[in-house]
C-alpha positions in Angstrom: 17.8 -21.5 -92.6 16.0 -22.6 -89.5 12.2 -21.8 -89.3 11.2 -19.0 -87.0 10.8 -19.9 -83.4 10.4 -17.9 -80.2 13.4 -18.0 -77.9 13.4 -17.8 -74.2 13.1 -14.1 -74.3 10.0 -14.1 -76.6 8.2 -16.7 -74.5 8.9 -14.8 -71.3 7.8 -11.5 -72.9 4.4 -13.1 -73.7 4.1 -14.3 -70.1 5.1 -10.9 -68.9 2.4 -9.2 -71.0 -0.2 -11.5 -69.5 1.0 -10.7 -66.0 1.2 -7.0 -66.9 -2.5 -7.0 -67.9 -3.5 -8.6 -64.6 -1.2 -6.2 -62.8 -2.8 -3.2 -64.6 -6.2 -4.4 -63.6 -5.1 -4.7 -60.0 -3.5 -1.3 -60.2 -6.8 0.2 -61.5 -8.6 -1.2 -58.5 -5.9 0.0 -56.1 -6.0 3.5 -57.8 -9.7 3.8 -57.4 -9.5 2.8 -53.7 -6.5 5.1 -53.1 -8.4 8.0 -54.7 -11.3 7.4 -52.3 -9.0 7.1 -49.4 -7.1 10.2 -50.4 -10.4 12.2 -50.6 -11.3 11.0 -47.1 -7.9 11.8 -45.8 -8.0 15.3 -47.3 -11.4 15.9 -45.6 -9.9 14.5 -42.4 -6.8 16.8 -42.7 -9.0 19.8 -43.3 -11.4 19.2 -40.4 -9.8 17.1 -37.6 -6.1 16.8 -38.0 -5.5 20.6 -37.8 -7.6 20.7 -34.6 -5.7 17.8 -33.1 -2.3 19.3 -34.0 -3.3 22.7 -32.6 -4.6 21.1 -29.4 -1.3 19.1 -29.1 0.8 22.3 -29.6 -1.5 24.1 -27.0 -0.9 21.3 -24.5 2.8 21.5 -25.0 2.8 25.3 -24.6 0.6 25.1 -21.5 2.9 22.6 -19.9 5.8 24.9 -20.8 4.0 27.9 -19.1 3.3 25.8 -16.0 6.9 24.8 -15.8 8.3 28.3 -16.5 6.1 30.3 -14.1 7.9 29.1 -11.0 11.2 29.9 -12.6 10.4 33.6 -12.3 10.3 33.1 -8.5 13.3 30.8 -8.2 15.6 32.7 -10.5 18.9 33.4 -8.8 19.9 36.4 -10.9 18.3 39.1 -12.9 19.6 37.6 -16.2 18.1 34.3 -15.4 14.7 35.9 -14.4 14.7 38.0 -17.7 15.4 34.8 -19.7 12.5 33.0 -18.0 10.2 36.0 -18.6 11.1 36.1 -22.3 10.4 32.3 -22.5 7.0 32.9 -20.9 6.2 35.7 -23.4 7.1 33.5 -26.3 5.0 30.6 -25.0 2.0 32.8 -24.4 2.3 34.4 -27.9 2.6 30.9 -29.4 -0.6 29.8 -27.4 -2.5 32.8 -28.8 -1.4 31.9 -32.4 -2.5 28.2 -32.0 -5.8 29.2 -30.4 -6.8 30.9 -33.7 -6.6 27.5 -35.4 -9.5 26.2 -33.2 -12.9 26.2 -34.9 -14.7 27.7 -31.9 -12.1 30.4 -31.1 -14.1 33.0 -29.1 -14.0 35.6 -26.3 -13.4 32.9 -23.6 -10.0 32.0 -25.0 -9.0 35.7 -25.3 -10.0 36.4 -21.6 -8.3 33.4 -20.2 -5.1 34.2 -22.1 -5.2 37.8 -20.9 -5.7 36.6 -17.3 -2.6 34.3 -17.6 -0.6 37.2 -19.1 -1.7 39.6 -16.3 -0.8 37.1 -13.6 2.6 36.7 -15.2 3.2 40.5 -15.4 2.1 40.9 -11.7 4.3 38.1 -10.7 7.3 39.6 -12.5 6.7 43.0 -10.9 6.4 41.3 -7.5 9.6 39.4 -7.9 11.4 42.6 -9.0 10.1 44.5 -5.9 11.1 41.6 -3.6 14.6 41.5 -5.0 14.9 45.2 -4.5 13.8 44.8 -0.9 16.2 41.9 -0.4 19.0 44.1 -1.7 18.1 47.0 0.7 17.9 44.6 3.6 21.3 43.3 2.7 22.7 46.8 2.6 21.2 47.4 6.1 22.6 44.2 7.5 26.1 45.2 6.3 25.9 48.0 8.9 25.6 45.4 11.8 29.1 44.1 11.8 30.9 47.5 12.1 28.6 48.7 14.9 29.0 45.3 16.6 32.8 45.6 16.5 32.8 49.2 17.9 30.5 48.2 20.8 32.4 45.0 21.4 35.8 46.8 21.4 34.5 49.4 23.8 33.2 46.7 26.2 36.5 44.7 26.0 38.5 47.9 26.7 36.3 48.6 29.8 36.6 45.0 30.9 40.4 45.3 30.8 40.2 48.2 33.2 37.4 46.9 35.5 36.6 43.5 36.9 32.8 43.9 36.9 31.0 40.6 36.1 28.3 42.5 34.3 30.7 43.4 31.6 31.2 39.7 30.6 27.4 39.2 30.5 26.9 42.4 28.5 29.6 41.3 26.0 28.1 37.9 25.6 24.6 39.4 25.1 26.0 41.7 22.3 27.6 38.7 20.6 24.4 36.7 20.6 22.4 39.7 19.5 24.7 40.2 16.5 24.5 36.6 15.5 20.7 36.5 15.8 20.4 39.7 13.7 22.3 37.9 10.9 19.6 35.2 11.1 16.9 37.6 9.9 17.9 37.0 6.2 17.1 33.3 6.6 13.6 33.7 8.0 11.0 32.3 5.6 7.7 33.0 7.5 6.1 35.7 9.6 6.2 33.4 12.7 10.0 32.9 12.3 10.4 36.7 11.9 8.2 37.5 15.0 10.1 35.0 17.1 13.5 36.4 15.9 12.6 40.0 16.8 11.0 38.9 20.1 14.4 37.5 21.1 16.1 40.6 19.8 13.8 42.9 21.8 14.5 40.9 25.0 18.3 41.2 24.5 17.9 44.9 23.6 15.9 45.6 26.9 18.6 43.7 28.8 21.4 45.8 27.3 19.4 49.1 27.9 19.1 48.3 31.6 22.8 48.2 32.1 24.2 51.4 33.8 27.9 50.8 33.2 29.7 53.8 31.8 30.8 53.2 28.2 33.0 55.5 26.3 31.1 57.8 23.9 31.9 56.0 20.6 31.0 52.6 22.0 27.7 53.8 23.5 26.7 55.5 20.3 27.5 52.4 18.3 25.4 50.3 20.8 22.4 52.6 20.5 22.6 52.5 16.7 22.9 48.7 16.8 19.8 48.4 19.1 17.8 50.8 16.9 18.7 48.8 13.8 17.4 45.5 15.2 14.2 46.9 16.8 10.7 46.4 15.4 10.7 50.1 14.4 14.0 49.6 12.6 14.5 49.1 8.9 15.4 45.4 9.1 12.0 44.4 10.4 10.1 46.6 8.0 12.1 45.4 5.0 11.9 41.7 5.9 8.2 41.9 6.7 7.4 43.5 3.3 9.7 40.9 1.6 7.7 38.0 3.2 4.4 39.6 2.2 5.6 39.8 -1.4 6.6 36.1 -1.2 3.1 35.2 -0.2 1.8 37.2 -3.1 4.2 35.4 -5.5 2.8 32.0 -4.3 -0.8 33.2 -4.9 0.1 34.5 -8.4 1.8 31.3 -9.4 -1.2 29.3 -8.2 -3.6 31.6 -10.0 -1.6 31.3 -13.3 -1.4 27.6 -13.1 -5.2 27.4 -12.4 -6.0 29.5 -15.5 -3.7 27.2 -17.6 -5.5 24.1 -16.3 -8.8 25.6 -17.2 -7.5 26.2 -20.7 -6.1 22.6 -20.9 -9.6 21.3 -19.9 -11.2 23.2 -22.8 -8.5 22.0 -25.2 -9.0 18.4 -24.1 -12.7 18.8 -25.0 -11.8 19.9 -28.5 -9.3 17.0 -28.8 -11.9 14.5 -27.8 -14.4 15.8 -30.4 -11.7 15.7 -33.1 -10.7 12.2 -32.1 -14.3 10.9 -32.5 -14.5 12.4 -35.9 -11.1 10.9 -36.8 -12.2 7.5 -35.7 -15.4 7.7 -37.9 -13.4 8.7 -40.9 -10.8 6.0 -40.3 -13.5 3.3 -40.1 -15.0 4.4 -43.4 -11.5 4.5 -45.0 -10.7 1.0 -43.7 -13.9 -0.4 -45.2 -12.9 1.1 -48.6 -9.4 -0.3 -48.4 -10.7 -3.7 -47.4 -12.9 -4.0 -50.5 -10.0 -3.0 -52.7 -7.7 -5.5 -50.9 -10.0 -8.4 -51.5 -10.1 -7.6 -55.2 -6.3 -7.2 -55.4 -5.9 -10.5 -53.5 -8.0 -12.4 -56.1 -6.0 -10.9 -58.9 -2.7 -11.7 -57.1 -3.8 -15.3 -56.6 -4.6 -15.5 -60.3 -1.1 -14.1 -61.1 0.5 -16.6 -58.8 -1.2 -19.5 -60.5 -0.1 -18.2 -63.8 3.5 -17.7 -62.7 3.6 -21.2 -61.1 2.4 -22.7 -64.4 5.0 -20.9 -66.4 7.7 -21.8 -63.9 6.8 -25.5 -63.9 5.9 -26.2 -67.5 8.6 -24.1 -69.2 11.3 -22.7 -66.9 11.9 -25.6 -64.6 11.5 -28.6 -67.1 13.1 -26.9 -70.0 15.4 -24.0 -69.3 16.6 -24.8 -65.8 17.3 -28.4 -66.6 19.5 -27.5 -69.6 21.2 -24.7 -67.6 21.9 -27.2 -64.8 23.5 -29.6 -67.3 25.6 -26.7 -68.6 26.6 -25.9 -65.1 27.7 -29.5 -64.5 29.8 -29.3 -67.7 31.4 -26.0 -66.6 32.4 -27.4 -63.2 33.9 -30.5 -64.9 35.9 -28.3 -67.3 36.9 -26.0 -64.4 38.1 -29.0 -62.4 40.4 -30.0 -65.3 38.4 -32.5 -67.3 38.7 -30.6 -70.5 37.4 -33.5 -72.6 33.9 -33.4 -71.1 31.2 -33.9 -73.9 28.9 -30.9 -74.3 25.4 -31.4 -75.8 24.0 -28.7 -78.1 20.2 -28.9 -78.5 17.6 -26.3 -79.5 17.8 -22.8 -81.0 17.4 -20.5 -77.9 19.8 -18.6 -75.6 20.8 -21.7 -73.7 21.9 -23.3 -77.0 24.1 -20.2 -77.5 25.5 -20.6 -74.1 26.4 -24.3 -74.9 28.1 -23.2 -78.1 30.1 -20.6 -76.2 31.1 -23.2 -73.6 32.2 -25.5 -76.5 34.3 -22.6 -77.8 35.7 -22.0 -74.3 36.5 -25.7 -74.0 38.5 -25.7 -77.3 40.3 -22.6 -76.2 41.1 -24.1 -72.8 42.5 -27.2 -74.5 44.8 -25.1 -76.6 45.8 -23.1 -73.6 46.5 -26.3 -71.6 48.8 -27.6 -74.4 50.6 -24.2 -74.4 50.9 -24.3 -70.6 52.5 -27.8 -70.8 55.0 -26.5 -73.5 55.7 -23.5 -71.3 56.2 -25.7 -68.2 58.8 -27.8 -70.1 60.6 -24.7 -71.3 60.6 -23.3 -67.7 62.1 -26.6 -66.5 64.8 -26.4 -69.2 65.6 -22.9 -68.3 65.8 -23.7 -64.6 68.1 -26.6 -65.4 70.3 -24.2 -67.5 70.3 -21.7 -64.7 71.5 -24.3 -62.3 74.2 -25.4 -64.7 75.2 -21.7 -65.2 75.4 -21.2 -61.4 77.6 -24.3 -61.0 79.8 -23.0 -63.9 80.0 -19.6 -62.2 81.0 -21.3 -58.9 83.7 -23.3 -60.7 84.8 -20.1 -62.5 85.1 -18.4 -59.1 87.1 -21.3 -57.8 89.3 -21.3 -60.9 89.9 -17.6 -60.4 91.1 -18.3 -56.8 93.3 -21.1 -58.0 94.6 -18.8 -60.8 95.4 -16.2 -58.2 97.2 -18.8 -56.1 99.1 -19.9 -59.2 100.3 -16.3 -59.8 101.4 -16.2 -56.1 102.9 -19.7 -56.1 106.5 -18.5 -56.9 106.5 -15.9 -54.2 104.7 -18.3 -51.7 107.2 -21.0 -52.5 110.0 -18.5 -51.8 108.3 -17.5 -48.5 108.0 -21.2 -47.4 111.5 -22.1 -48.5 113.0 -19.2 -46.5 111.8 -20.6 -43.1 112.6 -24.2 -44.2 116.2 -23.2 -45.1 116.5 -21.3 -41.8 115.2 -24.4 -39.9 117.8 -26.6 -41.6 120.6 -24.3 -40.6 119.1 -24.0 -37.1 118.8 -27.7 -36.7 122.5 -28.1 -37.5 123.4 -25.5 -34.9 121.2 -27.1 -32.3 123.0 -30.5 -32.9 126.3 -28.8 -32.3 125.0 -27.2 -29.1 123.8 -30.5 -27.9 127.1 -32.1 -28.6 128.7 -29.4 -26.4 126.0 -29.6 -23.7 125.1 -25.9 -24.2 121.5 -26.1 -22.9 120.7 -22.4 -23.0 121.7 -22.1 -26.7 119.7 -25.3 -27.4 116.6 -23.7 -25.9 117.1 -20.5 -27.9 117.6 -22.6 -31.1 114.4 -24.6 -30.4 112.5 -21.3 -29.9 113.7 -20.0 -33.3 112.6 -23.3 -34.8 109.1 -22.9 -33.3 108.8 -19.4 -34.7 109.8 -20.5 -38.2 107.3 -23.4 -38.0 104.5 -21.0 -37.0 105.4 -18.7 -39.9 105.2 -21.6 -42.4 102.0 -22.8 -40.8 100.4 -19.4 -41.0 101.2 -19.3 -44.8 99.7 -22.7 -45.4 96.6 -21.9 -43.3 96.0 -18.8 -45.4 96.4 -20.8 -48.6 94.1 -23.6 -47.4 91.4 -21.2 -46.3 91.6 -19.2 -49.5 91.5 -22.3 -51.7 88.4 -24.0 -50.2 84.9 -23.4 -51.7 82.9 -20.7 -50.2 79.5 -21.0 -48.4 76.6 -19.2 -50.1 75.0 -18.1 -46.8 75.6 -14.6 -45.6 76.5 -13.8 -42.0 78.2 -11.0 -40.0 81.9 -10.8 -41.0 84.6 -8.7 -39.2 85.9 -6.5 -42.0 89.3 -5.8 -40.3 90.1 -9.6 -40.1 89.3 -10.2 -43.8 91.5 -7.3 -44.8 94.3 -8.6 -42.7 94.0 -12.1 -44.2 94.1 -10.8 -47.7 97.1 -8.6 -47.0 98.8 -11.5 -45.3 98.1 -13.8 -48.3 99.9 -11.3 -50.6 102.7 -10.7 -48.1 105.5 -11.7 -50.5 104.6 -8.9 -52.9 104.5 -6.0 -50.4 108.2 -5.4 -50.4 108.9 -1.8 -51.2 105.2 -0.8 -51.1 103.9 1.7 -48.5 100.7 0.1 -47.0 98.4 2.1 -44.8 95.3 0.5 -43.2 92.6 2.7 -41.4 89.2 1.8 -40.1 87.1 0.7 -37.1 88.4 -2.7 -36.0 84.9 -3.5 -34.7 83.1 -2.9 -38.0 81.1 -5.8 -39.3 79.4 -6.3 -42.7 76.8 -8.8 -44.1 78.9 -11.1 -46.3 80.8 -14.4 -46.6 84.4 -14.3 -45.4 86.0 -16.5 -48.1 84.4 -14.7 -51.1 85.0 -11.3 -49.6 88.7 -12.2 -49.1 88.8 -13.4 -52.8 87.5 -9.9 -53.9 90.1 -8.1 -51.8 92.9 -10.4 -53.1 91.9 -9.7 -56.7 91.7 -6.0 -56.1 95.0 -5.8 -54.1 96.7 -8.1 -56.7 95.7 -5.7 -59.5 96.9 -2.7 -57.4 100.3 -4.4 -56.9 100.5 -5.1 -60.6 99.8 -1.4 -61.4 102.5 -0.3 -58.9 105.3 -2.1 -60.7 107.9 0.4 -61.8 106.5 3.3 -59.7 109.0 5.3 -57.7 107.0 5.6 -54.5 104.4 2.9 -54.6 101.5 3.4 -52.0 98.4 1.5 -51.2 95.8 3.0 -48.8 93.0 0.8 -47.4 90.4 2.5 -45.3 86.7 1.9 -44.4 83.9 4.0 -42.8 80.6 3.1 -41.2 77.3 4.8 -42.2 73.8 4.3 -40.8 73.1 1.1 -42.6 76.1 0.6 -44.8 79.9 0.3 -44.7 82.2 1.7 -47.4 85.6 0.2 -48.0 88.1 2.1 -50.3 91.3 0.7 -51.9 93.5 3.4 -53.3 96.8 3.1 -55.1 99.1 5.5 -57.0 99.7 3.2 -59.9 99.5 3.7 -63.6 95.7 4.1 -63.7 93.2 3.0 -66.3 92.5 4.9 -69.5 88.9 6.3 -69.8 88.2 4.2 -73.0 88.8 1.0 -71.0 86.6 1.9 -68.0 83.3 0.5 -69.5 84.9 -2.9 -70.3 87.0 -3.3 -67.2 84.5 -5.7 -65.5 83.8 -7.8 -68.6 85.0 -11.5 -68.4 88.4 -12.2 -70.1 89.1 -8.5 -70.6 92.6 -7.7 -69.4 95.2 -5.0 -70.1 98.1 -7.1 -68.7 100.8 -8.8 -70.7 100.2 -12.4 -71.8 100.7 -14.8 -68.9 100.0 -12.1 -66.3 96.3 -12.9 -65.9 93.1 -14.4 -67.5 90.9 -11.2 -67.3 88.6 -12.9 -64.7 89.6 -11.2 -61.5 87.4 -8.1 -61.8 84.5 -9.9 -63.4 84.5 -12.5 -60.6 84.8 -9.7 -58.0 81.8 -7.8 -59.5 79.6 -11.0 -59.4 80.7 -11.8 -55.9 79.7 -8.2 -54.8 76.3 -8.7 -56.4 75.7 -12.0 -54.6 76.7 -10.3 -51.3 74.1 -7.6 -51.9 76.8 -4.9 -52.2 78.2 -2.6 -54.9 81.6 -2.0 -56.4 82.5 1.3 -58.1 85.7 2.3 -59.9 87.4 5.7 -60.4 90.8 6.2 -62.0 93.1 8.8 -63.4 95.8 7.7 -65.8 99.2 8.3 -64.4 97.9 9.1 -60.9 96.2 6.0 -59.6 93.0 4.0 -59.1 90.3 3.8 -56.4 87.9 1.0 -55.9 84.8 1.8 -53.6 83.0 -1.2 -52.1 79.7 -0.8 -50.3 78.3 -3.5 -48.0 75.2 -3.8 -45.9 76.1 -3.2 -42.3 75.6 -6.3 -40.0 
């Protein structure tokens, strides 16, 4: 048993308790100063802050009133004017509410608020009356154009019958009078209005002095037109009253803004008084906070000296140095130097970390040895896989050679036929040459070339089929591979009805030689199954889909029993008689289809035939 010793945690707890005591003392001083500061702030909030906030809100509301009063005058519609009036009422009500928060709320504030509200009400009534007068004036002006048209039409009709020059002057005067009457709506001062009606009176006098006989409707329209634009007419009276109301509006707007400025001056006085009180309270609070800050600073310096001593004497020279050494050992182990020596010294937490690192080191050593064993096993497996692949390739090549061996008799017969025919034809050509029959010699040589081409085609197919295939996949014309496989089995097609259907342009992702071997194996099995059938048939057809091509080989042979379906693709499994096959054809074909990324499926009915479905990726 080791004697009791404080670990790192116990030593740091003692240091923490000492720091905590100093911190509590500093916190007590801070609490005392904060309590005094809180009391002063409470007093400040109860006396000055409320006044300042109320004054600030009153300033905002007064600026809002000053900005919204002109909107009553400049509103372009009744809805907009009513919206401005509602905003003014809300602002004035808010001003009255905030005035009650002032300590010296008295009769003065009530009277000035009432004056502002009365000015706004008078302004609203004046604007309503002015808009009503403007509407009546517009209604009157709408009578000008019909009267002008009737009078103008009468003058033009009289001008058509008479050549008096006064008619043209009179017509021009009426046109100008009508245009000037429309200008009344745009006059904005009494001077402009007096000038406009002075010109209208001049033109009215000029028209009244004319003695030309006008038809009764035209004369009556002219009289009504002159009465409408005279100073005694409704247009002058309505426009004059409208201008008078506009001057009243300007006075009321100015008066309202003056009352608001008076109120703002009084509010500024309250704000200045409150600000002075706030400055005094803040200065006293700052003095209290400064004293507490000095005491807290001294305690903080004491804590800093204590922390520096603990950090240098214990943490840095003892704990951190050992941890740094452990970190160096960890990095060495992580970099692969698993035999790095680890020192275990002391009885604290760092010692426990060193023991854990030693345990990790031993575990890592065991894992490294296991990894090396696993690497050797993987290398052995890869070597075995390469040997297996070479064996599979040799098996595929043997399968091809076995298929060629089964075809050798028929192929020999196919090659002997053209050779015998060539021998006979050479004898005939010699006789033709002896008799100088050039035409028959030429025909004989042509037949010889045909027989040589036939023998060459058979040997080319055999050489192409027998060579080793490439493992790389590429686009392959399906029709060409089918034709080559059929051609290779040509000696066995006698008496068999062969039908080939499919797009000649179809291409699949495959390797031509291995695909031809699959087709030769399947077609050879189909021809074996057709032996002894009364009407043997083989149907080869393919169809393209979106990303795949399906090739079907159908025969009406003897079929495959259901109990043999699951084993049909197993190596060395065959249902043929001894000497007819090794049982590798379908197994090799299945593996080739897997290598090509395709699928091979089988469906068969005993006594009716068999169908092989091959699916390829479309090129």
